[in-house]
C-alpha positions as a Markdown table, in Angstrom:
| # | Residue | x | y | z |
|---|---|---|---|---|
| 1 | Unk | 39.6 | 128.8 | -81.5 |
| 2 | Unk | 38.6 | 126.7 | -85.0 |
| 3 | Unk | 35.3 | 128.3 | -84.8 |
| 4 | Unk | 36.9 | 131.5 | -84.5 |
| 5 | Unk | 39.1 | 131.0 | -87.0 |
| 6 | Unk | 36.4 | 129.8 | -89.2 |
| 7 | Unk | 34.3 | 132.8 | -88.3 |
| 8 | Unk | 37.3 | 135.3 | -89.9 |
| 9 | Unk | 38.1 | 133.2 | -92.5 |
| 10 | Unk | 34.4 | 131.7 | -93.8 |
| 11 | Unk | 31.7 | 133.8 | -91.7 |
| 12 | Unk | 33.4 | 136.9 | -92.2 |
| 13 | Unk | 33.3 | 136.0 | -96.1 |
| 14 | Unk | 29.7 | 135.5 | -95.9 |
| 15 | Unk | 29.0 | 139.0 | -95.6 |
| 16 | Unk | 30.2 | 139.2 | -99.6 |
| 17 | Unk | 26.3 | 137.9 | -100.1 |
| 18 | Unk | 25.8 | 142.1 | -101.5 |
| 19 | Unk | 24.7 | 143.0 | -104.6 |
| 20 | Unk | 24.9 | 139.1 | -105.9 |
| 21 | Unk | 24.1 | 139.5 | -109.7 |
| 22 | Unk | 26.5 | 142.6 | -110.4 |
| 23 | Unk | 29.9 | 142.5 | -111.3 |
| 24 | Unk | 32.7 | 144.3 | -109.7 |
| 25 | Unk | 32.9 | 148.0 | -109.8 |
| 26 | Unk | 36.4 | 148.9 | -111.3 |
| 27 | Unk | 38.5 | 151.3 | -109.2 |
| 28 | Unk | 40.6 | 154.2 | -110.9 |
| 29 | Unk | 43.2 | 153.0 | -113.1 |
| 30 | Unk | 42.1 | 149.1 | -112.9 |
| 31 | Unk | 42.9 | 147.3 | -116.8 |
| 32 | Unk | 42.5 | 144.0 | -115.8 |
| 33 | Unk | 38.4 | 143.6 | -115.3 |
| 34 | Unk | 36.4 | 140.5 | -114.3 |
| 35 | Unk | 33.2 | 140.1 | -115.3 |
| 36 | Unk | 32.5 | 137.4 | -112.0 |
| 37 | Unk | 29.7 | 138.5 | -109.6 |
| 38 | Unk | 29.8 | 139.1 | -106.0 |
| 39 | Unk | 27.7 | 135.7 | -105.4 |
| 40 | Unk | 30.4 | 134.0 | -108.0 |
| 41 | Unk | 33.5 | 135.7 | -106.0 |
| 42 | Unk | 31.7 | 134.8 | -103.0 |
| 43 | Unk | 31.3 | 131.2 | -103.7 |
| 44 | Unk | 34.8 | 130.6 | -105.3 |
| 45 | Unk | 36.4 | 132.5 | -101.9 |
| 46 | Unk | 34.5 | 130.2 | -99.2 |
| 47 | Unk | 35.5 | 127.1 | -101.2 |
| 48 | Unk | 38.8 | 127.9 | -101.1 |
| 49 | Unk | 39.0 | 129.2 | -97.3 |
| 50 | Unk | 37.0 | 125.7 | -96.7 |
| 51 | Unk | 40.2 | 124.0 | -97.8 |
| 52 | Unk | 42.5 | 126.1 | -96.5 |
| 53 | Unk | 44.8 | 123.6 | -93.7 |
| 54 | Unk | 47.2 | 126.1 | -92.1 |
| 55 | Unk | 48.4 | 129.9 | -92.6 |
| 56 | Unk | 50.4 | 132.7 | -90.9 |
| 57 | Unk | 49.0 | 136.4 | -90.4 |
| 58 | Unk | 50.3 | 139.5 | -88.6 |
| 59 | Unk | 47.6 | 141.8 | -87.0 |
| 60 | Unk | 47.9 | 145.7 | -86.3 |
| 61 | Unk | 45.1 | 146.9 | -83.8 |
| 62 | Unk | 44.5 | 149.9 | -82.3 |
| 63 | Unk | 42.2 | 150.7 | -79.6 |
| 64 | Unk | 40.9 | 153.8 | -78.0 |
| 65 | Unk | 38.7 | 153.4 | -74.7 |
| 66 | Unk | 36.8 | 156.1 | -72.5 |
| 67 | Unk | 35.2 | 155.8 | -69.5 |
| 68 | Unk | 32.9 | 158.0 | -67.9 |
| 69 | Unk | 31.3 | 157.9 | -64.2 |
| 70 | Unk | 29.3 | 160.7 | -63.2 |
| 71 | Unk | 31.8 | 163.9 | -63.9 |
| 72 | Unk | 34.9 | 161.8 | -64.2 |
| 73 | Unk | 36.6 | 160.3 | -67.3 |
| 74 | Unk | 38.9 | 157.9 | -68.1 |
| 75 | Unk | 40.9 | 157.3 | -71.2 |
| 76 | Unk | 43.0 | 155.1 | -72.3 |
| 77 | Unk | 44.4 | 154.3 | -75.6 |
| 78 | Unk | 46.7 | 150.7 | -77.0 |
| 79 | Unk | 47.9 | 149.4 | -79.7 |
| 80 | Unk | 48.9 | 146.0 | -80.6 |
| 81 | Unk | 51.2 | 144.2 | -82.8 |
| 82 | Unk | 50.5 | 140.1 | -83.6 |
| 83 | Unk | 52.6 | 137.5 | -85.6 |
| 84 | Unk | 50.0 | 134.5 | -85.7 |
| 85 | Unk | 50.5 | 131.0 | -87.2 |
| 86 | Unk | 47.7 | 128.8 | -87.0 |
| 87 | Unk | 46.9 | 125.1 | -87.8 |
| 88 | Unk | 43.0 | 124.4 | -88.2 |
| 89 | Unk | 42.6 | 120.2 | -88.2 |
| 90 | Unk | 43.7 | 119.6 | -85.6 |
| 91 | Unk | 43.9 | 122.9 | -83.5 |
| 92 | Unk | 47.4 | 124.2 | -83.4 |
| 93 | Unk | 48.5 | 128.0 | -82.9 |
| 94 | Unk | 51.1 | 130.4 | -82.1 |
| 95 | Unk | 51.0 | 134.2 | -81.1 |
| 96 | Unk | 53.3 | 136.3 | -80.6 |
| 97 | Unk | 53.7 | 140.1 | -80.3 |
| 98 | Unk | 53.4 | 143.6 | -78.3 |
| 99 | Unk | 50.8 | 145.7 | -76.9 |
| 100 | Unk | 52.0 | 149.3 | -76.4 |
| 101 | Unk | 50.1 | 151.2 | -73.8 |
| 102 | Unk | 50.6 | 154.3 | -71.3 |
| 103 | Unk | 52.7 | 154.1 | -68.5 |
| 104 | Unk | 50.2 | 154.6 | -65.4 |
| 105 | Unk | 53.0 | 155.4 | -63.2 |
| 106 | Unk | 55.1 | 157.7 | -65.8 |
| 107 | Unk | 55.2 | 161.2 | -66.7 |
| 108 | Unk | 52.2 | 162.2 | -69.2 |
| 109 | Unk | 53.0 | 160.6 | -72.7 |
| 110 | Unk | 55.5 | 157.5 | -71.5 |
| 111 | Unk | 54.5 | 154.1 | -72.8 |
| 112 | Unk | 55.2 | 150.5 | -72.0 |
| 113 | Unk | 55.4 | 147.7 | -74.3 |
| 114 | Unk | 54.3 | 144.3 | -73.0 |
| 115 | Unk | 55.2 | 141.1 | -74.8 |
| 116 | Unk | 52.3 | 138.6 | -75.6 |
| 117 | Unk | 53.4 | 134.8 | -76.7 |
| 118 | Unk | 50.5 | 132.3 | -76.3 |
| 119 | Unk | 50.4 | 128.5 | -77.6 |
| 120 | Unk | 47.4 | 126.5 | -78.5 |
| 121 | Unk | 47.3 | 123.0 | -79.3 |
| 122 | Unk | 44.8 | 120.9 | -79.1 |
| 123 | Unk | 45.6 | 117.5 | -76.9 |
| 124 | Unk | 48.2 | 119.2 | -75.1 |
| 125 | Unk | 46.8 | 122.4 | -73.8 |
| 126 | Unk | 46.8 | 126.4 | -73.7 |
| 127 | Unk | 50.0 | 128.4 | -72.5 |
| 128 | Unk | 50.7 | 131.9 | -72.1 |
| 129 | Unk | 53.7 | 134.2 | -70.9 |
| 130 | Unk | 53.4 | 135.9 | -67.7 |
| 131 | Unk | 55.7 | 138.5 | -68.5 |
| 132 | Unk | 55.8 | 140.0 | -64.9 |
| 133 | Unk | 57.3 | 136.9 | -63.5 |
| 134 | Unk | 59.0 | 135.6 | -67.0 |
| 135 | Unk | 57.3 | 132.1 | -66.4 |
| 136 | Unk | 54.6 | 130.5 | -68.0 |
| 137 | Unk | 51.2 | 129.6 | -66.9 |
| 138 | Unk | 48.7 | 126.9 | -68.6 |
| 139 | Unk | 45.0 | 127.0 | -68.4 |
| 140 | Unk | 43.5 | 123.6 | -66.7 |
| 141 | Unk | 42.8 | 121.2 | -69.0 |
| 142 | Unk | 39.0 | 121.1 | -68.0 |
| 143 | Unk | 38.7 | 124.7 | -69.2 |
| 144 | Unk | 40.5 | 124.3 | -72.5 |
| 145 | Unk | 38.5 | 121.3 | -73.2 |
| 146 | Unk | 35.0 | 123.8 | -72.7 |
| 147 | Unk | 36.6 | 126.0 | -75.1 |
| 148 | Unk | 37.1 | 123.3 | -77.6 |
| 149 | Unk | 33.6 | 122.1 | -77.5 |
| 150 | Unk | 32.2 | 125.7 | -77.6 |
| 151 | Unk | 34.5 | 126.2 | -80.4 |
| 152 | Unk | 36.1 | 123.8 | -82.5 |
| 153 | Unk | 32.7 | 123.0 | -84.6 |
| 154 | Unk | 33.3 | 124.5 | -88.0 |
| 155 | Unk | 31.3 | 127.8 | -88.8 |
| 156 | Unk | 28.3 | 126.5 | -91.0 |
| 157 | Unk | 28.2 | 128.5 | -94.3 |
| 158 | Unk | 24.6 | 128.5 | -94.9 |
| 159 | Unk | 23.8 | 129.3 | -91.6 |
| 160 | Unk | 25.5 | 132.5 | -92.0 |
| 161 | Unk | 24.8 | 133.0 | -95.7 |
| 162 | Unk | 20.8 | 132.9 | -94.0 |
| 163 | Unk | 21.4 | 135.4 | -91.1 |
| 164 | Unk | 23.1 | 137.9 | -93.1 |
| 165 | Unk | 20.6 | 137.8 | -96.3 |
| 166 | Unk | 18.9 | 140.7 | -94.7 |
| 167 | Unk | 21.8 | 142.6 | -95.3 |
| 168 | Unk | 22.3 | 142.6 | -98.5 |
| 169 | Unk | 21.9 | 145.9 | -99.7 |
| 170 | Unk | 24.7 | 147.1 | -97.0 |
| 171 | Unk | 27.3 | 146.1 | -99.1 |
| 172 | Unk | 29.9 | 147.4 | -102.1 |
| 173 | Unk | 31.6 | 145.5 | -104.6 |
| 174 | Unk | 34.8 | 146.6 | -106.5 |
| 175 | Unk | 37.7 | 145.2 | -108.0 |
| 176 | Unk | 41.5 | 146.1 | -108.8 |
| 177 | Unk | 44.1 | 144.7 | -111.5 |
| 178 | Unk | 44.8 | 141.9 | -108.6 |
| 179 | Unk | 42.1 | 141.5 | -106.2 |
| 180 | Unk | 38.3 | 142.0 | -105.3 |
| 181 | Unk | 37.2 | 144.7 | -102.4 |
| 182 | Unk | 34.1 | 143.8 | -100.4 |
| 183 | Unk | 33.0 | 146.4 | -98.3 |
| 184 | Unk | 30.3 | 146.8 | -95.5 |
| 185 | Unk | 30.0 | 150.4 | -94.0 |
| 186 | Unk | 26.9 | 150.0 | -91.7 |
| 187 | Unk | 25.9 | 152.7 | -88.7 |
| 188 | Unk | 23.5 | 151.9 | -85.9 |
| 189 | Unk | 22.2 | 148.6 | -83.8 |
| 190 | Unk | 21.6 | 147.1 | -87.0 |
| 191 | Unk | 23.6 | 144.2 | -86.8 |
| 192 | Unk | 23.4 | 143.9 | -83.0 |
| 193 | Unk | 21.4 | 141.2 | -83.3 |
| 194 | Unk | 23.8 | 139.2 | -85.4 |
| 195 | Unk | 26.8 | 140.2 | -83.0 |
| 196 | Unk | 24.6 | 139.3 | -79.8 |
| 197 | Unk | 23.8 | 135.7 | -81.0 |
| 198 | Unk | 27.7 | 135.2 | -81.8 |
| 199 | Unk | 28.8 | 136.4 | -78.6 |
| 200 | Unk | 26.2 | 134.5 | -76.4 |
| 201 | Unk | 27.3 | 131.3 | -77.7 |
| 202 | Unk | 30.5 | 131.8 | -77.0 |
| 203 | Unk | 29.1 | 132.6 | -73.4 |
| 204 | Unk | 27.9 | 129.4 | -72.9 |
| 205 | Unk | 28.5 | 127.9 | -69.6 |
| 206 | Unk | 29.6 | 130.9 | -67.8 |
| 207 | Unk | 28.1 | 132.0 | -64.7 |
| 208 | Unk | 26.8 | 135.5 | -64.9 |
| 209 | Unk | 24.5 | 137.4 | -63.0 |
| 210 | Unk | 23.8 | 140.2 | -66.2 |
| 211 | Unk | 24.1 | 139.8 | -70.0 |
| 212 | Unk | 26.5 | 142.3 | -70.3 |
| 213 | Unk | 25.6 | 142.5 | -74.1 |
| 214 | Unk | 22.0 | 144.1 | -72.6 |
| 215 | Unk | 23.9 | 147.7 | -72.2 |
| 216 | Unk | 25.7 | 147.6 | -75.9 |
| 217 | Unk | 25.2 | 150.2 | -78.4 |
| 218 | Unk | 26.9 | 149.9 | -82.1 |
| 219 | Unk | 27.8 | 152.7 | -83.6 |
| 220 | Unk | 29.5 | 152.1 | -86.6 |
| 221 | Unk | 30.9 | 148.8 | -88.2 |
| 222 | Unk | 33.2 | 148.8 | -91.4 |
| 223 | Unk | 34.9 | 145.7 | -92.7 |
| 224 | Unk | 37.1 | 146.2 | -96.0 |
| 225 | Unk | 37.6 | 142.7 | -97.3 |
| 226 | Unk | 40.7 | 142.2 | -100.3 |
| 227 | Unk | 40.4 | 138.9 | -102.1 |
| 228 | Unk | 42.8 | 137.5 | -104.4 |
| 229 | Unk | 41.1 | 137.4 | -107.9 |
| 230 | Unk | 43.6 | 134.2 | -109.1 |
| 231 | Unk | 43.4 | 132.2 | -105.6 |
| 232 | Unk | 40.6 | 133.7 | -104.1 |
| 233 | Unk | 42.4 | 133.5 | -100.8 |
| 234 | Unk | 41.6 | 136.5 | -98.8 |
| 235 | Unk | 44.4 | 138.6 | -98.7 |
| 236 | Unk | 43.7 | 141.4 | -95.9 |
| 237 | Unk | 40.7 | 142.0 | -93.9 |
| 238 | Unk | 40.2 | 146.2 | -92.6 |
| 239 | Unk | 37.9 | 146.1 | -89.4 |
| 240 | Unk | 36.7 | 149.1 | -87.7 |
| 241 | Unk | 34.3 | 148.7 | -84.4 |
| 242 | Unk | 32.8 | 151.6 | -82.6 |
| 243 | Unk | 31.0 | 150.2 | -79.5 |
| 244 | Unk | 29.3 | 152.1 | -76.4 |
| 245 | Unk | 28.5 | 149.8 | -73.6 |
| 246 | Unk | 26.7 | 150.9 | -69.9 |
| 247 | Unk | 28.0 | 148.8 | -67.1 |
| 248 | Unk | 26.9 | 149.5 | -63.5 |
| 249 | Unk | 26.3 | 153.2 | -64.0 |
| 250 | Unk | 29.4 | 153.9 | -65.8 |
| 251 | Unk | 29.3 | 154.6 | -70.2 |
| 252 | Unk | 32.3 | 152.3 | -71.9 |
| 253 | Unk | 33.4 | 154.0 | -75.3 |
| 254 | Unk | 35.6 | 151.8 | -77.7 |
| 255 | Unk | 36.8 | 152.4 | -80.9 |
| 256 | Unk | 39.0 | 149.7 | -82.6 |
| 257 | Unk | 40.7 | 149.2 | -85.9 |
| 258 | Unk | 42.3 | 146.5 | -87.0 |
| 259 | Unk | 44.4 | 145.0 | -89.7 |
| 260 | Unk | 44.6 | 141.3 | -90.3 |
| 261 | Unk | 47.2 | 140.6 | -93.3 |
| 262 | Unk | 47.6 | 136.7 | -94.5 |
| 263 | Unk | 51.0 | 135.9 | -95.7 |
| 264 | Unk | 51.2 | 132.4 | -96.1 |
| 265 | Unk | 48.7 | 129.7 | -96.5 |
| 266 | Unk | 49.1 | 125.7 | -96.3 |
| 267 | Unk | 52.7 | 126.1 | -95.2 |
| 268 | Unk | 52.9 | 124.7 | -91.6 |
| 269 | Unk | 53.1 | 121.0 | -90.8 |
| 270 | Unk | 53.0 | 121.2 | -87.0 |
| 271 | Unk | 53.8 | 124.0 | -84.2 |
| 272 | Unk | 55.9 | 122.8 | -81.8 |
| 273 | Unk | 55.5 | 124.1 | -78.1 |
| 274 | Unk | 59.0 | 123.9 | -76.6 |
| 275 | Unk | 59.3 | 121.3 | -73.9 |
| 276 | Unk | 60.4 | 123.4 | -71.4 |
| 277 | Unk | 57.2 | 125.4 | -71.7 |
| 278 | Unk | 55.3 | 122.4 | -71.1 |
| 279 | Unk | 57.3 | 120.9 | -68.3 |
| 280 | Unk | 57.8 | 124.3 | -66.3 |
| 281 | Unk | 54.2 | 125.9 | -67.0 |
| 282 | Unk | 52.2 | 126.4 | -63.5 |
| 283 | Unk | 48.6 | 125.1 | -64.1 |
| 284 | Unk | 46.5 | 128.3 | -63.0 |
| 285 | Unk | 44.0 | 127.5 | -60.2 |
């Protein structure tokens, strides 16, 4: 999970390497301009992110999925709103929110709200609320240790830069009075190899008969990063992914939009898991 955080906070910032020797283009009505180049902003932002010890954030995500098998098609849409608190080292995290999905057993247009709550703490474990039974579940310690082993190491910023140099011409660099705005807008499978590599790392140790990424097609990827001009904090990330996947003769199309807004940095000292959750959680077999 630490690596996940770093990929968002540091690795994603490595996507800012485009047009390295140009200053940001001012957006309309911008009066406070900066002459910093994209490379300079990148270096300062990565340095800031590397020193962040904790943060809070909100996430709004919508997802439209369509599954086609022959002449039959099923469509499903969902939206998720999530509040997140996390401490980087040692890893501690709390997520809470709601996922809204169509009600499969109701009339057309009806939706169901599913509460979501999770705790993750190194040395204590991973806990997830089971809303159906109003009880808590715990991931087995062995599995949790595997997750930490795969994800606890920090993302190597230098490695990320080396991987992304070939995409240097795919970025735009703009500025407002308060923020630098960094945008990647790409079509096609240009980034598939990089995404495959990152996902395959997270799949190590899983016993799968076939690689589910073999049938993956990337139609479009869009990132918009908002970097504070004064602090070089990552204030917000807008992301859009349009993907297709063929699995056992079925075609799955997924359109995902998410906005992550960081609300506070370095204000958390600890995230405490309620003792009743620890005492009463049932370990998943």
